[in-house]
Each structure stands twice: as structure tokens, then as C-alpha cells.
ChimeraX commands (.cxc) that place a marker at each C-alpha (Angstrom):
marker #1 position 55.54,45.30,87.16 radius 0.5
marker #1 position 55.34,44.78,90.91 radius 0.5
marker #1 position 53.76,47.42,93.11 radius 0.5
marker #1 position 57.19,48.17,94.61 radius 0.5
marker #1 position 58.76,48.59,91.18 radius 0.5
marker #1 position 55.88,50.85,90.15 radius 0.5
marker #1 position 56.40,52.99,93.26 radius 0.5
marker #1 position 60.07,53.46,92.49 radius 0.5
marker #1 position 59.34,54.05,88.80 radius 0.5
marker #1 position 56.85,56.75,89.81 radius 0.5
marker #1 position 59.50,58.42,91.96 radius 0.5
marker #1 position 61.77,58.56,88.95 radius 0.5
marker #1 position 59.15,60.06,86.66 radius 0.5
marker #1 position 60.15,63.47,87.95 radius 0.5
marker #1 position 60.24,66.15,85.25 radius 0.5
marker #1 position 63.99,65.90,84.94 radius 0.5
marker #1 position 64.12,62.14,84.88 radius 0.5
marker #1 position 61.60,61.21,82.26 radius 0.5
marker #1 position 63.88,58.67,80.74 radius 0.5
marker #1 position 61.17,56.03,80.71 radius 0.5
marker #1 position 62.63,53.48,83.03 radius 0.5
marker #1 position 59.75,51.04,83.03 radius 0.5
marker #1 position 60.87,49.30,86.17 radius 0.5
marker #1 position 63.73,49.63,88.58 radius 0.5
marker #1 position 65.96,46.67,89.44 radius 0.5
marker #1 position 64.66,44.67,92.37 radius 0.5
marker #1 position 67.35,46.06,94.66 radius 0.5
marker #1 position 65.85,49.51,94.81 radius 0.5
marker #1 position 62.38,48.24,95.67 radius 0.5
marker #1 position 62.99,48.25,99.40 radius 0.5
marker #1 position 60.34,49.73,101.66 radius 0.5
marker #1 position 60.34,50.85,105.26 radius 0.5
marker #1 position 59.18,47.44,106.44 radius 0.5
marker #1 position 62.38,45.93,105.08 radius 0.5
marker #1 position 64.80,48.22,106.87 radius 0.5
marker #1 position 65.77,45.60,109.41 radius 0.5
marker #1 position 66.53,42.98,106.79 radius 0.5
marker #1 position 70.10,42.51,105.57 radius 0.5
marker #1 position 70.96,44.15,102.27 radius 0.5
marker #1 position 69.98,41.94,99.35 radius 0.5
marker #1 position 72.72,39.62,98.19 radius 0.5
marker #1 position 74.74,40.98,95.29 radius 0.5
marker #1 position 73.82,38.03,93.08 radius 0.5
marker #1 position 70.10,38.60,93.67 radius 0.5
marker #1 position 70.51,42.31,92.99 radius 0.5
marker #1 position 72.43,41.63,89.77 radius 0.5
marker #1 position 69.76,39.14,88.64 radius 0.5
marker #1 position 67.15,41.91,89.10 radius 0.5
marker #1 position 69.28,44.26,87.01 radius 0.5
marker #1 position 69.59,41.72,84.18 radius 0.5
marker #1 position 65.88,40.88,84.33 radius 0.5
marker #1 position 65.01,44.58,84.02 radius 0.5
marker #1 position 67.27,44.96,80.97 radius 0.5
marker #1 position 65.86,41.85,79.31 radius 0.5
marker #1 position 62.25,42.84,79.89 radius 0.5
marker #1 position 62.35,46.58,79.38 radius 0.5
marker #1 position 65.42,47.72,77.48 radius 0.5
marker #1 position 67.12,45.08,75.34 radius 0.5
marker #1 position 63.88,44.38,73.39 radius 0.5
marker #1 position 63.67,48.02,72.25 radius 0.5
marker #1 position 63.67,48.16,68.46 radius 0.5
marker #1 position 63.06,51.82,67.72 radius 0.5
marker #1 position 62.42,55.34,68.97 radius 0.5
marker #1 position 60.68,57.58,66.44 radius 0.5
marker #1 position 59.97,61.27,67.09 radius 0.5
marker #1 position 56.64,62.35,65.61 radius 0.5
marker #1 position 56.12,65.38,63.39 radius 0.5
marker #1 position 52.89,67.43,63.68 radius 0.5
marker #1 position 50.05,65.92,61.63 radius 0.5
marker #1 position 50.08,62.46,60.05 radius 0.5
marker #1 position 53.03,60.03,60.38 radius 0.5
marker #1 position 52.53,56.81,58.39 radius 0.5
marker #1 position 54.23,53.72,59.81 radius 0.5
marker #1 position 55.03,50.14,58.83 radius 0.5
marker #1 position 57.93,48.08,57.50 radius 0.5
marker #1 position 57.78,49.43,53.91 radius 0.5
marker #1 position 60.40,52.05,53.05 radius 0.5
marker #1 position 57.81,54.58,51.86 radius 0.5
marker #1 position 56.44,55.15,55.39 radius 0.5
marker #1 position 57.35,58.26,57.37 radius 0.5
marker #1 position 58.28,55.89,60.22 radius 0.5
marker #1 position 59.88,52.64,59.07 radius 0.5
marker #1 position 59.51,49.75,61.52 radius 0.5
marker #1 position 62.15,46.98,61.28 radius 0.5
marker #1 position 59.45,44.32,60.82 radius 0.5
marker #1 position 55.70,43.78,60.80 radius 0.5
marker #1 position 53.02,44.81,58.25 radius 0.5
marker #1 position 54.22,46.89,55.28 radius 0.5
marker #1 position 51.63,49.62,55.89 radius 0.5
marker #1 position 50.40,49.28,59.46 radius 0.5
marker #1 position 48.72,52.64,59.91 radius 0.5
marker #1 position 49.15,56.32,60.79 radius 0.5
marker #1 position 50.05,58.20,63.97 radius 0.5
marker #1 position 48.48,61.67,64.11 radius 0.5
marker #1 position 50.11,64.25,66.37 radius 0.5
marker #1 position 47.93,67.24,67.29 radius 0.5
marker #1 position 49.45,69.52,69.92 radius 0.5
marker #1 position 50.96,66.88,72.18 radius 0.5
marker #1 position 48.12,64.38,71.75 radius 0.5
marker #1 position 48.52,61.27,69.62 radius 0.5
marker #1 position 45.87,59.18,67.85 radius 0.5
marker #1 position 46.62,55.97,65.97 radius 0.5
marker #1 position 44.68,54.67,63.00 radius 0.5
marker #1 position 45.52,51.05,62.24 radius 0.5
marker #1 position 45.04,49.08,59.03 radius 0.5
marker #1 position 42.60,46.19,59.42 radius 0.5
marker #1 position 45.21,43.68,58.23 radius 0.5
marker #1 position 47.68,44.89,60.88 radius 0.5
marker #1 position 45.74,42.76,63.41 radius 0.5
marker #1 position 46.65,45.16,66.21 radius 0.5
marker #1 position 45.15,45.04,69.68 radius 0.5
marker #1 position 45.02,47.29,72.75 radius 0.5
marker #1 position 44.36,45.57,76.09 radius 0.5
marker #1 position 43.47,42.42,74.14 radius 0.5
marker #1 position 40.83,44.05,71.95 radius 0.5
marker #1 position 41.09,44.53,68.19 radius 0.5
marker #1 position 41.30,48.22,67.37 radius 0.5
marker #1 position 41.37,50.48,64.32 radius 0.5
marker #1 position 41.35,54.02,65.79 radius 0.5
marker #1 position 42.42,54.97,69.31 radius 0.5
marker #1 position 43.97,57.83,71.29 radius 0.5
marker #1 position 47.33,56.81,72.78 radius 0.5
marker #1 position 48.06,57.86,76.36 radius 0.5
marker #1 position 51.80,58.65,76.82 radius 0.5
marker #1 position 54.14,57.11,79.38 radius 0.5
marker #1 position 53.98,60.35,81.38 radius 0.5
marker #1 position 50.25,59.80,82.06 radius 0.5
marker #1 position 50.92,56.88,84.38 radius 0.5
marker #1 position 48.51,54.85,82.26 radius 0.5
marker #1 position 50.24,54.51,78.91 radius 0.5
marker #1 position 48.43,52.83,76.00 radius 0.5
marker #1 position 50.36,49.87,74.60 radius 0.5
marker #1 position 49.53,48.64,71.09 radius 0.5
marker #1 position 50.29,44.96,70.38 radius 0.5
marker #1 position 50.98,43.85,66.80 radius 0.5
marker #1 position 52.43,40.35,66.45 radius 0.5
marker #1 position 55.72,40.34,68.42 radius 0.5
marker #1 position 55.83,44.15,68.36 radius 0.5
marker #1 position 54.70,46.45,71.16 radius 0.5
marker #1 position 54.65,50.23,70.94 radius 0.5
marker #1 position 53.59,53.24,73.00 radius 0.5
marker #1 position 53.92,57.02,73.10 radius 0.5
marker #1 position 56.67,58.71,75.12 radius 0.5
marker #1 position 56.97,62.43,75.94 radius 0.5
marker #1 position 60.35,64.04,76.57 radius 0.5
marker #1 position 60.17,67.79,77.04 radius 0.5
marker #1 position 58.56,69.13,73.87 radius 0.5
marker #1 position 59.24,65.92,71.96 radius 0.5
marker #1 position 56.58,63.26,71.43 radius 0.5
marker #1 position 57.67,59.89,70.09 radius 0.5
marker #1 position 56.87,56.22,69.59 radius 0.5
marker #1 position 58.92,53.64,71.48 radius 0.5
marker #1 position 58.93,50.23,69.79 radius 0.5
marker #1 position 59.69,46.92,71.46 radius 0.5
marker #1 position 60.27,43.55,69.75 radius 0.5
marker #1 position 59.55,40.56,72.00 radius 0.5
marker #1 position 61.59,38.36,69.65 radius 0.5
marker #1 position 64.68,40.54,69.91 radius 0.5
marker #1 position 68.15,39.26,69.04 radius 0.5
marker #1 position 69.58,41.74,71.55 radius 0.5
marker #1 position 67.98,39.78,74.40 radius 0.5
marker #1 position 69.32,36.45,73.09 radius 0.5
marker #1 position 72.80,37.86,72.50 radius 0.5
marker #1 position 73.16,39.78,75.77 radius 0.5
marker #1 position 76.23,38.54,77.58 radius 0.5
marker #1 position 75.43,40.05,80.96 radius 0.5
marker #1 position 77.00,42.87,82.95 radius 0.5
marker #1 position 80.69,42.91,83.93 radius 0.5
marker #1 position 81.62,44.32,87.34 radius 0.5
marker #1 position 84.83,45.29,89.08 radius 0.5
marker #1 position 85.75,42.85,91.86 radius 0.5
marker #1 position 83.82,43.74,95.04 radius 0.5
marker #1 position 85.78,46.11,97.26 radius 0.5
marker #1 position 84.60,47.08,100.76 radius 0.5
marker #1 position 86.49,50.40,100.46 radius 0.5
marker #1 position 83.80,51.55,98.05 radius 0.5
marker #1 position 80.90,50.85,100.39 radius 0.5
marker #1 position 80.69,54.00,102.49 radius 0.5
marker #1 position 78.35,55.58,105.01 radius 0.5
marker #1 position 77.40,59.10,103.97 radius 0.5
marker #1 position 75.82,61.99,105.85 radius 0.5
marker #1 position 72.47,63.07,104.42 radius 0.5
marker #1 position 71.86,66.81,104.06 radius 0.5
marker #1 position 68.22,67.45,103.09 radius 0.5
marker #1 position 67.54,70.32,100.70 radius 0.5
marker #1 position 65.12,73.15,101.50 radius 0.5
marker #1 position 62.74,72.11,98.73 radius 0.5
marker #1 position 63.82,75.00,96.50 radius 0.5
marker #1 position 67.13,73.66,95.23 radius 0.5
marker #1 position 67.33,72.41,91.64 radius 0.5
marker #1 position 70.13,71.08,89.46 radius 0.5
marker #1 position 70.38,71.13,85.68 radius 0.5
marker #1 position 70.25,67.52,84.48 radius 0.5
marker #1 position 71.23,67.00,80.84 radius 0.5
marker #1 position 70.02,63.96,78.91 radius 0.5
marker #1 position 71.26,62.03,75.91 radius 0.5
marker #1 position 69.01,64.12,73.58 radius 0.5
marker #1 position 70.69,67.38,74.58 radius 0.5
marker #1 position 67.74,68.56,76.69 radius 0.5
marker #1 position 68.51,70.12,80.08 radius 0.5
marker #1 position 65.89,69.97,82.82 radius 0.5
marker #1 position 65.83,71.90,86.10 radius 0.5
marker #1 position 65.31,69.04,88.51 radius 0.5
marker #1 position 64.24,69.56,92.14 radius 0.5
marker #1 position 66.59,67.70,94.46 radius 0.5
marker #1 position 65.81,66.05,97.80 radius 0.5
marker #1 position 69.31,66.76,99.13 radius 0.5
marker #1 position 72.99,65.87,99.03 radius 0.5
marker #1 position 75.26,63.29,100.63 radius 0.5
marker #1 position 78.76,63.87,101.98 radius 0.5
marker #1 position 81.20,60.99,102.34 radius 0.5
marker #1 position 84.86,60.01,102.25 radius 0.5
marker #1 position 86.44,57.50,99.85 radius 0.5
marker #1 position 90.14,56.59,100.19 radius 0.5
marker #1 position 90.66,59.63,102.39 radius 0.5
marker #1 position 89.06,62.03,99.89 radius 0.5
marker #1 position 85.97,64.01,100.92 radius 0.5
marker #1 position 83.23,64.13,98.28 radius 0.5
marker #1 position 79.60,64.95,97.84 radius 0.5
marker #1 position 76.82,63.91,95.46 radius 0.5
marker #1 position 73.42,65.46,94.79 radius 0.5
marker #1 position 70.43,63.11,94.82 radius 0.5
marker #1 position 68.33,63.39,91.66 radius 0.5
marker #1 position 65.23,61.68,92.97 radius 0.5
marker #1 position 63.67,59.26,95.35 radius 0.5
marker #1 position 62.43,59.52,98.90 radius 0.5
marker #1 position 64.85,59.45,101.86 radius 0.5
marker #1 position 62.47,57.08,103.66 radius 0.5
marker #1 position 62.81,54.52,100.85 radius 0.5
marker #1 position 65.65,54.97,98.39 radius 0.5
marker #1 position 67.72,57.80,96.92 radius 0.5
marker #1 position 68.79,57.89,93.28 radius 0.5
marker #1 position 72.07,59.27,91.92 radius 0.5
marker #1 position 73.69,59.71,88.53 radius 0.5
marker #1 position 77.44,60.23,88.88 radius 0.5
marker #1 position 80.56,60.28,86.78 radius 0.5
marker #1 position 84.21,59.73,87.70 radius 0.5
marker #1 position 87.56,59.44,85.90 radius 0.5
marker #1 position 87.04,55.71,85.19 radius 0.5
marker #1 position 84.55,56.90,82.54 radius 0.5
marker #1 position 87.52,57.71,80.30 radius 0.5
marker #1 position 88.54,54.08,80.06 radius 0.5
marker #1 position 86.49,51.46,81.90 radius 0.5
marker #1 position 82.99,52.71,82.71 radius 0.5
marker #1 position 80.06,54.23,80.82 radius 0.5
marker #1 position 81.03,57.73,79.59 radius 0.5
marker #1 position 77.68,59.38,80.41 radius 0.5
marker #1 position 77.77,58.36,84.05 radius 0.5
marker #1 position 76.44,55.52,86.17 radius 0.5
marker #1 position 73.32,55.10,88.31 radius 0.5
marker #1 position 73.27,54.32,92.02 radius 0.5
marker #1 position 70.32,53.53,94.29 radius 0.5
marker #1 position 70.49,53.44,98.09 radius 0.5
marker #1 position 68.58,51.92,100.95 radius 0.5
marker #1 position 66.60,54.32,103.18 radius 0.5
marker #1 position 68.24,57.18,105.07 radius 0.5
marker #1 position 68.37,56.21,108.78 radius 0.5
marker #1 position 69.24,58.75,111.50 radius 0.5
marker #1 position 70.73,61.13,108.95 radius 0.5
marker #1 position 73.02,58.47,107.47 radius 0.5
marker #1 position 72.81,56.49,104.23 radius 0.5
marker #1 position 75.03,53.77,102.77 radius 0.5
marker #1 position 76.45,54.33,99.28 radius 0.5
marker #1 position 77.60,51.00,97.86 radius 0.5
marker #1 position 79.50,51.87,94.70 radius 0.5
marker #1 position 79.94,48.15,94.08 radius 0.5
marker #1 position 76.30,48.40,92.96 radius 0.5
marker #1 position 76.76,51.33,90.60 radius 0.5
marker #1 position 75.16,50.27,87.31 radius 0.5
marker #1 position 74.98,51.48,83.75 radius 0.5
marker #1 position 71.99,53.38,82.37 radius 0.5
marker #1 position 69.91,51.58,79.72 radius 0.5
marker #1 position 71.63,53.79,77.11 radius 0.5
marker #1 position 74.67,51.53,77.52 radius 0.5
marker #1 position 72.77,48.68,75.83 radius 0.5
marker #1 position 70.25,50.42,73.54 radius 0.5
marker #1 position 70.16,53.50,71.30 radius 0.5
marker #1 position 66.44,53.87,72.06 radius 0.5
marker #1 position 66.58,55.10,75.67 radius 0.5
marker #1 position 66.70,58.77,76.75 radius 0.5
marker #1 position 68.88,58.58,79.86 radius 0.5
marker #1 position 69.94,61.43,82.11 radius 0.5
marker #1 position 73.66,62.18,82.22 radius 0.5
marker #1 position 75.60,63.07,85.36 radius 0.5
marker #1 position 75.05,66.75,86.18 radius 0.5
marker #1 position 78.20,68.77,86.79 radius 0.5
marker #1 position 77.65,68.61,90.57 radius 0.5
marker #1 position 78.04,64.82,90.38 radius 0.5
marker #1 position 81.23,64.61,88.31 radius 0.5
marker #1 position 83.73,63.33,90.84 radius 0.5
marker #1 position 87.47,64.07,90.62 radius 0.5
marker #1 position 88.46,60.78,92.24 radius 0.5
marker #1 position 88.21,57.46,90.39 radius 0.5
marker #1 position 85.64,54.97,91.70 radius 0.5
marker #1 position 86.82,51.62,90.28 radius 0.5
marker #1 position 83.78,49.76,91.61 radius 0.5
marker #1 position 80.44,48.69,90.17 radius 0.5
marker #1 position 79.57,47.97,86.55 radius 0.5
marker #1 position 82.10,48.34,83.74 radius 0.5
marker #1 position 81.38,49.25,80.13 radius 0.5
marker #1 position 82.61,47.30,77.12 radius 0.5
marker #1 position 83.43,49.97,74.56 radius 0.5
marker #1 position 83.85,47.37,71.82 radius 0.5
marker #1 position 80.36,45.87,72.17 radius 0.5
marker #1 position 78.25,48.28,74.21 radius 0.5
marker #1 position 76.07,50.98,72.75 radius 0.5
marker #1 position 77.37,54.52,73.08 radius 0.5
marker #1 position 75.56,57.62,71.84 radius 0.5
marker link #1:1,2 radius 0.2
marker link #1:2,3 radius 0.2
marker link #1:3,4 radius 0.2
marker link #1:4,5 radius 0.2
marker link #1:5,6 radius 0.2
marker link #1:6,7 radius 0.2
marker link #1:7,8 radius 0.2
marker link #1:8,9 radius 0.2
marker link #1:9,10 radius 0.2
marker link #1:10,11 radius 0.2
marker link #1:11,12 radius 0.2
marker link #1:12,13 radius 0.2
marker link #1:13,14 radius 0.2
marker link #1:14,15 radius 0.2
marker link #1:15,16 radius 0.2
marker link #1:16,17 radius 0.2
marker link #1:17,18 radius 0.2
marker link #1:18,19 radius 0.2
marker link #1:19,20 radius 0.2
marker link #1:20,21 radius 0.2
marker link #1:21,22 radius 0.2
marker link #1:22,23 radius 0.2
marker link #1:23,24 radius 0.2
marker link #1:24,25 radius 0.2
marker link #1:25,26 radius 0.2
marker link #1:26,27 radius 0.2
marker link #1:27,28 radius 0.2
marker link #1:28,29 radius 0.2
marker link #1:29,30 radius 0.2
marker link #1:30,31 radius 0.2
marker link #1:31,32 radius 0.2
marker link #1:32,33 radius 0.2
marker link #1:33,34 radius 0.2
marker link #1:34,35 radius 0.2
marker link #1:35,36 radius 0.2
marker link #1:36,37 radius 0.2
marker link #1:37,38 radius 0.2
marker link #1:38,39 radius 0.2
marker link #1:39,40 radius 0.2
marker link #1:40,41 radius 0.2
marker link #1:41,42 radius 0.2
marker link #1:42,43 radius 0.2
marker link #1:43,44 radius 0.2
marker link #1:44,45 radius 0.2
marker link #1:45,46 radius 0.2
marker link #1:46,47 radius 0.2
marker link #1:47,48 radius 0.2
marker link #1:48,49 radius 0.2
marker link #1:49,50 radius 0.2
marker link #1:50,51 radius 0.2
marker link #1:51,52 radius 0.2
marker link #1:52,53 radius 0.2
marker link #1:53,54 radius 0.2
marker link #1:54,55 radius 0.2
marker link #1:55,56 radius 0.2
marker link #1:56,57 radius 0.2
marker link #1:57,58 radius 0.2
marker link #1:58,59 radius 0.2
marker link #1:59,60 radius 0.2
marker link #1:60,61 radius 0.2
marker link #1:61,62 radius 0.2
marker link #1:62,63 radius 0.2
marker link #1:63,64 radius 0.2
marker link #1:64,65 radius 0.2
marker link #1:65,66 radius 0.2
marker link #1:66,67 radius 0.2
marker link #1:67,68 radius 0.2
marker link #1:68,69 radius 0.2
marker link #1:69,70 radius 0.2
marker link #1:70,71 radius 0.2
marker link #1:71,72 radius 0.2
marker link #1:72,73 radius 0.2
marker link #1:73,74 radius 0.2
marker link #1:74,75 radius 0.2
marker link #1:75,76 radius 0.2
marker link #1:76,77 radius 0.2
marker link #1:77,78 radius 0.2
marker link #1:78,79 radius 0.2
marker link #1:79,80 radius 0.2
marker link #1:80,81 radius 0.2
marker link #1:81,82 radius 0.2
marker link #1:82,83 radius 0.2
marker link #1:83,84 radius 0.2
marker link #1:84,85 radius 0.2
marker link #1:85,86 radius 0.2
marker link #1:86,87 radius 0.2
marker link #1:87,88 radius 0.2
marker link #1:88,89 radius 0.2
marker link #1:89,90 radius 0.2
marker link #1:90,91 radius 0.2
marker link #1:91,92 radius 0.2
marker link #1:92,93 radius 0.2
marker link #1:93,94 radius 0.2
marker link #1:94,95 radius 0.2
marker link #1:95,96 radius 0.2
marker link #1:96,97 radius 0.2
marker link #1:97,98 radius 0.2
marker link #1:98,99 radius 0.2
marker link #1:99,100 radius 0.2
marker link #1:100,101 radius 0.2
marker link #1:101,102 radius 0.2
marker link #1:102,103 radius 0.2
marker link #1:103,104 radius 0.2
marker link #1:104,105 radius 0.2
marker link #1:105,106 radius 0.2
marker link #1:106,107 radius 0.2
marker link #1:107,108 radius 0.2
marker link #1:108,109 radius 0.2
marker link #1:109,110 radius 0.2
marker link #1:110,111 radius 0.2
marker link #1:111,112 radius 0.2
marker link #1:112,113 radius 0.2
marker link #1:113,114 radius 0.2
marker link #1:114,115 radius 0.2
marker link #1:115,116 radius 0.2
marker link #1:116,117 radius 0.2
marker link #1:117,118 radius 0.2
marker link #1:118,119 radius 0.2
marker link #1:119,120 radius 0.2
marker link #1:120,121 radius 0.2
marker link #1:121,122 radius 0.2
marker link #1:122,123 radius 0.2
marker link #1:123,124 radius 0.2
marker link #1:124,125 radius 0.2
marker link #1:125,126 radius 0.2
marker link #1:126,127 radius 0.2
marker link #1:127,128 radius 0.2
marker link #1:128,129 radius 0.2
marker link #1:129,130 radius 0.2
marker link #1:130,131 radius 0.2
marker link #1:131,132 radius 0.2
marker link #1:132,133 radius 0.2
marker link #1:133,134 radius 0.2
marker link #1:134,135 radius 0.2
marker link #1:135,136 radius 0.2
marker link #1:136,137 radius 0.2
marker link #1:137,138 radius 0.2
marker link #1:138,139 radius 0.2
marker link #1:139,140 radius 0.2
marker link #1:140,141 radius 0.2
marker link #1:141,142 radius 0.2
marker link #1:142,143 radius 0.2
marker link #1:143,144 radius 0.2
marker link #1:144,145 radius 0.2
marker link #1:145,146 radius 0.2
marker link #1:146,147 radius 0.2
marker link #1:147,148 radius 0.2
marker link #1:148,149 radius 0.2
marker link #1:149,150 radius 0.2
marker link #1:150,151 radius 0.2
marker link #1:151,152 radius 0.2
marker link #1:152,153 radius 0.2
marker link #1:153,154 radius 0.2
marker link #1:154,155 radius 0.2
marker link #1:155,156 radius 0.2
marker link #1:156,157 radius 0.2
marker link #1:157,158 radius 0.2
marker link #1:158,159 radius 0.2
marker link #1:159,160 radius 0.2
marker link #1:160,161 radius 0.2
marker link #1:161,162 radius 0.2
marker link #1:162,163 radius 0.2
marker link #1:163,164 radius 0.2
marker link #1:164,165 radius 0.2
marker link #1:165,166 radius 0.2
marker link #1:166,167 radius 0.2
marker link #1:167,168 radius 0.2
marker link #1:168,169 radius 0.2
marker link #1:169,170 radius 0.2
marker link #1:170,171 radius 0.2
marker link #1:171,172 radius 0.2
marker link #1:172,173 radius 0.2
marker link #1:173,174 radius 0.2
marker link #1:174,175 radius 0.2
marker link #1:175,176 radius 0.2
marker link #1:176,177 radius 0.2
marker link #1:177,178 radius 0.2
marker link #1:178,179 radius 0.2
marker link #1:179,180 radius 0.2
marker link #1:180,181 radius 0.2
marker link #1:181,182 radius 0.2
marker link #1:182,183 radius 0.2
marker link #1:183,184 radius 0.2
marker link #1:184,185 radius 0.2
marker link #1:185,186 radius 0.2
marker link #1:186,187 radius 0.2
marker link #1:187,188 radius 0.2
marker link #1:188,189 radius 0.2
marker link #1:189,190 radius 0.2
marker link #1:190,191 radius 0.2
marker link #1:191,192 radius 0.2
marker link #1:192,193 radius 0.2
marker link #1:193,194 radius 0.2
marker link #1:194,195 radius 0.2
marker link #1:195,196 radius 0.2
marker link #1:196,197 radius 0.2
marker link #1:197,198 radius 0.2
marker link #1:198,199 radius 0.2
marker link #1:199,200 radius 0.2
marker link #1:200,201 radius 0.2
marker link #1:201,202 radius 0.2
marker link #1:202,203 radius 0.2
marker link #1:203,204 radius 0.2
marker link #1:204,205 radius 0.2
marker link #1:205,206 radius 0.2
marker link #1:206,207 radius 0.2
marker link #1:207,208 radius 0.2
marker link #1:208,209 radius 0.2
marker link #1:209,210 radius 0.2
marker link #1:210,211 radius 0.2
marker link #1:211,212 radius 0.2
marker link #1:212,213 radius 0.2
marker link #1:213,214 radius 0.2
marker link #1:214,215 radius 0.2
marker link #1:215,216 radius 0.2
marker link #1:216,217 radius 0.2
marker link #1:217,218 radius 0.2
marker link #1:218,219 radius 0.2
marker link #1:219,220 radius 0.2
marker link #1:220,221 radius 0.2
marker link #1:221,222 radius 0.2
marker link #1:222,223 radius 0.2
marker link #1:223,224 radius 0.2
marker link #1:224,225 radius 0.2
marker link #1:225,226 radius 0.2
marker link #1:226,227 radius 0.2
marker link #1:227,228 radius 0.2
marker link #1:228,229 radius 0.2
marker link #1:229,230 radius 0.2
marker link #1:230,231 radius 0.2
marker link #1:231,232 radius 0.2
marker link #1:232,233 radius 0.2
marker link #1:233,234 radius 0.2
marker link #1:234,235 radius 0.2
marker link #1:235,236 radius 0.2
marker link #1:236,237 radius 0.2
marker link #1:237,238 radius 0.2
marker link #1:238,239 radius 0.2
marker link #1:239,240 radius 0.2
marker link #1:240,241 radius 0.2
marker link #1:241,242 radius 0.2
marker link #1:242,243 radius 0.2
marker link #1:243,244 radius 0.2
marker link #1:244,245 radius 0.2
marker link #1:245,246 radius 0.2
marker link #1:246,247 radius 0.2
marker link #1:247,248 radius 0.2
marker link #1:248,249 radius 0.2
marker link #1:249,250 radius 0.2
marker link #1:250,251 radius 0.2
marker link #1:251,252 radius 0.2
marker link #1:252,253 radius 0.2
marker link #1:253,254 radius 0.2
marker link #1:254,255 radius 0.2
marker link #1:255,256 radius 0.2
marker link #1:256,257 radius 0.2
marker link #1:257,258 radius 0.2
marker link #1:258,259 radius 0.2
marker link #1:259,260 radius 0.2
marker link #1:260,261 radius 0.2
marker link #1:261,262 radius 0.2
marker link #1:262,263 radius 0.2
marker link #1:263,264 radius 0.2
marker link #1:264,265 radius 0.2
marker link #1:265,266 radius 0.2
marker link #1:266,267 radius 0.2
marker link #1:267,268 radius 0.2
marker link #1:268,269 radius 0.2
marker link #1:269,270 radius 0.2
marker link #1:270,271 radius 0.2
marker link #1:271,272 radius 0.2
marker link #1:272,273 radius 0.2
marker link #1:273,274 radius 0.2
marker link #1:274,275 radius 0.2
marker link #1:275,276 radius 0.2
marker link #1:276,277 radius 0.2
marker link #1:277,278 radius 0.2
marker link #1:278,279 radius 0.2
marker link #1:279,280 radius 0.2
marker link #1:280,281 radius 0.2
marker link #1:281,282 radius 0.2
marker link #1:282,283 radius 0.2
marker link #1:283,284 radius 0.2
marker link #1:284,285 radius 0.2
marker link #1:285,286 radius 0.2
marker link #1:286,287 radius 0.2
marker link #1:287,288 radius 0.2
marker link #1:288,289 radius 0.2
marker link #1:289,290 radius 0.2
marker link #1:290,291 radius 0.2
marker link #1:291,292 radius 0.2
marker link #1:292,293 radius 0.2
marker link #1:293,294 radius 0.2
marker link #1:294,295 radius 0.2
marker link #1:295,296 radius 0.2
marker link #1:296,297 radius 0.2
marker link #1:297,298 radius 0.2
marker link #1:298,299 radius 0.2
marker link #1:299,300 radius 0.2
marker link #1:300,301 radius 0.2
marker link #1:301,302 radius 0.2
marker link #1:302,303 radius 0.2
marker link #1:303,304 radius 0.2
marker link #1:304,305 radius 0.2
marker link #1:305,306 radius 0.2
marker link #1:306,307 radius 0.2
marker link #1:307,308 radius 0.2
view
């Protein structure tokens, strides 16, 4: 992951947004030094989005919540956690409190940071220095979501990557690229952000934006980011009933400049949950459920997409 992507990812690892986005699309990696440059071309932005999905989300092959004590794992059906492939009896995850240790069978041929390993503590994704175990084409690490502790599994030889047909967008429409007024919060304001698991987190918010689309005044609450770099939104609108992802779409901005920020809804994109059952995405909070349809940005194919 690039330094810029890591910076943005760190911004999004706020308590309410621990949905394990390993990297943000290239578009949201702008920094102050790039303010004067023209906005990235749409094609380049879309390529970053697809690359992120192919590297971080489409290869996901499992999400397993651990129970206290020992959790055996491997591809055999008699394991507590059944992997879709790999050694029949690969080892045991032990959950004590919220700490996880893995004990690996010698014939699993597993490595951490390139070194063969049999017993090791596993740092979770929330630590900023997660431990990734490599076993053949499989990669796995610990994730923490509220009180839950789980194992996220990735398969580098995933059919989902090979079969991905790419995102489908509405035709670009300048009416849905608007300049909004930025209203910073006082640092005490929070919103309740639900996620796909049913958890609700009180999330501190940097502020809100007010804008007009097709003559209608609206506002959205930012769920993360830094006004000097990029704001992050999760929003929903009536197109979710038919054409867009039901849980809401994501939107990143460029920096706030002189109290103004551009919202380009042509670049609204689906959360990873639209393509994998193994992500834990935030849903649009009630403050960000718009009454007016925004037929711009990424669509959702109900016939082929994943929907929780």
C-alpha cells in the first residue's frame, strides 16, 4: 500500500468505521501539495477503484468469528472453522480475552513475514500492524469489530477476481457535481453509524456539508477524513430501491478550500459489501438518507452483485 493510501486508510480506521478497508481508491489519496492539480481523470479514478477491489476485496474467501478458547481450522469438515481449501487440519486459533494466538501444524507450511512459524500471537487489523499468515495461496489475519474478533481469509487464486466484470456507472452528468458549503462540527458531535453486522457505533464527525441539487437543498454529515485532505461520506437515496446499492454508497472529496468543497456524485461508489459477503461495511446513517434521487455514480447489479 502506498503511503498516501495508508494515510487515508488510517483516517478511516475511526471507531465507527472499522470496516477494514485495506486501501482507498487512488482518487482519495490527494494531499495538500496536489490541490492545484486538476481533478484526476474519471478513467484513472475508476481504474484505482477496480484495482482496490481486485487486490483487497474480491479475493476474500471467508470471515470467521472466533469463540473464546480453541478454534480448530482447516479444509476438513470436522474443524470449528472450515476453510474452502488448503490443508485438512491446518491448526488452531486460540482466543483469550480479545487476544489471538495461532498454532500451526508443521505440514501446513505456513509463514509470517517470510519465516516458517508454528506458534505466534496475531496482531489485529486495528493495531496498525496486523499479522498476516501465508499458507499456499491463502492469506489470513485477525480483525476486530466492536466486541467481535474474527479471521479474514483471502485467496490469491480467487475466481471472483477472474470473473469480475467491472463497475457500471450512470452516464456522467455535470448537474451532480456540486460545490457545497462546509460547516465544521464543534468536536463533540457524533452520529450513530450502523454496519452490516447490526452493530451501531457513535462516530465523531468532522462536520456537515450543505448543497443544492436540481433546486433541492440538502445536507450530508461527513463520517471521517480531514478537511485539509479528503472528506468521506456514506449516503443513501431513492435510487437504492432499484438501481444502486441498498445499504448506501461511498463518496470521497478533494480538500475543503475556503469553506467550500466539491461533491462529485458521479464518483459515488459501492462499498466492498456489494461484491463480497466478507466485508463489514458501514451503512448510511439516518442523517445521510436523502429524499431526492441521485442518479449518478456507480450502479448495483441486483442479479449478480452480493447483497447481505
